[in-house]
C-alpha positions as CSV (number, residue, x, y, z in Angstrom):
1,X,4.0,-11.5,-54.5
2,X,2.6,-8.2,-53.4
3,X,5.9,-7.1,-51.8
4,X,7.8,-8.0,-55.0
5,X,5.3,-5.9,-57.0
6,X,6.2,-2.8,-54.9
7,X,10.0,-3.2,-55.3
8,X,9.9,-4.3,-59.0
9,X,11.6,-7.2,-60.8
10,X,14.4,-7.2,-63.2
11,X,17.7,-5.4,-64.1
12,X,16.4,-1.9,-63.5
13,X,14.1,-2.5,-60.5
14,X,16.2,-0.2,-58.3
15,X,15.4,2.7,-60.6
16,X,11.6,2.2,-60.4
17,X,11.3,0.0,-63.5
18,X,9.9,-3.5,-63.2
19,X,7.1,-2.6,-60.8
20,X,3.8,-4.4,-61.5
21,X,0.3,-4.9,-60.1
22,X,-1.4,-8.1,-59.3
23,X,-5.0,-8.1,-60.7
24,X,-7.4,-10.5,-59.0
25,X,-6.8,-13.5,-56.8
26,X,-4.0,-16.0,-57.4
27,X,-5.1,-19.0,-59.5
28,X,-3.9,-22.5,-58.8
29,X,-1.2,-23.8,-61.1
30,X,-0.9,-27.5,-60.2
31,X,1.6,-28.3,-62.9
32,X,4.1,-26.2,-61.0
33,X,3.6,-28.0,-57.7
34,X,6.7,-29.8,-56.5
35,X,6.3,-33.6,-56.4
36,X,8.6,-36.4,-55.1
37,X,9.1,-37.6,-58.7
38,X,10.6,-34.3,-59.8
39,X,14.4,-34.5,-59.9
40,X,15.5,-31.5,-62.0
41,X,15.1,-27.8,-62.8
42,X,15.4,-25.2,-65.5
43,X,16.7,-21.9,-64.3
44,X,14.9,-18.7,-65.4
45,X,17.5,-16.3,-63.9
46,X,21.1,-16.2,-62.7
47,X,21.8,-18.2,-59.6
48,X,24.6,-19.5,-57.4
49,X,24.5,-23.3,-57.3
50,X,24.7,-25.1,-54.0
51,X,26.9,-28.1,-53.4
52,X,23.8,-30.4,-53.3
53,X,22.4,-29.2,-56.7
54,X,22.3,-31.7,-59.5
55,X,25.3,-31.8,-61.8
56,X,24.0,-33.7,-64.8
57,X,22.5,-31.6,-67.5
58,X,23.2,-28.5,-69.7
59,X,24.9,-25.9,-67.6
60,X,25.3,-22.4,-68.8
61,X,27.7,-20.4,-66.7
62,X,28.2,-16.7,-66.2
63,X,31.4,-15.3,-64.8
64,X,30.6,-12.6,-62.2
65,X,33.1,-9.8,-61.5
66,X,32.2,-8.2,-58.2
67,X,32.7,-4.4,-58.3
68,X,34.3,-3.7,-54.9
69,X,35.4,-5.2,-51.6
70,X,35.6,-2.6,-48.9
71,X,37.8,-4.7,-46.7
72,X,40.6,-4.8,-49.4
73,X,41.1,-1.0,-49.9
74,X,44.8,-0.1,-49.8
75,X,45.6,2.2,-46.8
76,X,48.7,3.9,-48.3
77,X,50.3,4.6,-51.7
78,X,53.1,2.3,-50.7
79,X,50.6,-0.6,-50.6
80,X,49.7,0.0,-54.2
81,X,53.3,0.1,-55.4
82,X,54.3,-3.1,-53.5
83,X,54.9,-6.3,-55.5
84,X,51.6,-7.8,-54.5
85,X,49.1,-5.0,-53.7
86,X,45.8,-5.8,-52.0
87,X,43.5,-4.4,-54.6
88,X,39.9,-3.5,-53.8
89,X,38.5,-5.9,-56.4
90,X,37.4,-9.4,-55.1
91,X,38.0,-12.5,-57.1
92,X,35.5,-13.4,-59.9
93,X,33.0,-16.2,-59.3
94,X,30.8,-18.4,-61.4
95,X,27.1,-18.3,-61.4
96,X,24.5,-20.4,-63.3
97,X,22.9,-18.5,-66.2
98,X,19.3,-18.5,-67.4
99,X,18.5,-21.6,-69.4
100,X,20.5,-23.9,-67.2
101,X,18.8,-27.3,-67.1
102,X,20.0,-30.0,-64.7
103,X,18.6,-33.2,-63.1
104,X,19.6,-35.8,-60.6
105,X,20.6,-39.2,-62.0
């Protein structure tokens, strides 16, 4: 938690926003403890689901468009004018959005 407080949290953490201080000692929060009877989750942020994640529930998806793939940069102007140029933009991918709720059957 302390390391996260130095870096910051949120969209503009890289610009210095989102930093925080932890006052006092951590307090127990037993209702958040993981138990064997728990079989679901509610997402509080964007995430990439794993193959093993539950599929039943209310899924909210976000289409991610990566900005750049350095291994796909055309090396000549002829590559750009070819019928199927290798553009520097990778394929979009899906991510879970905040508010996704899912559980195992």
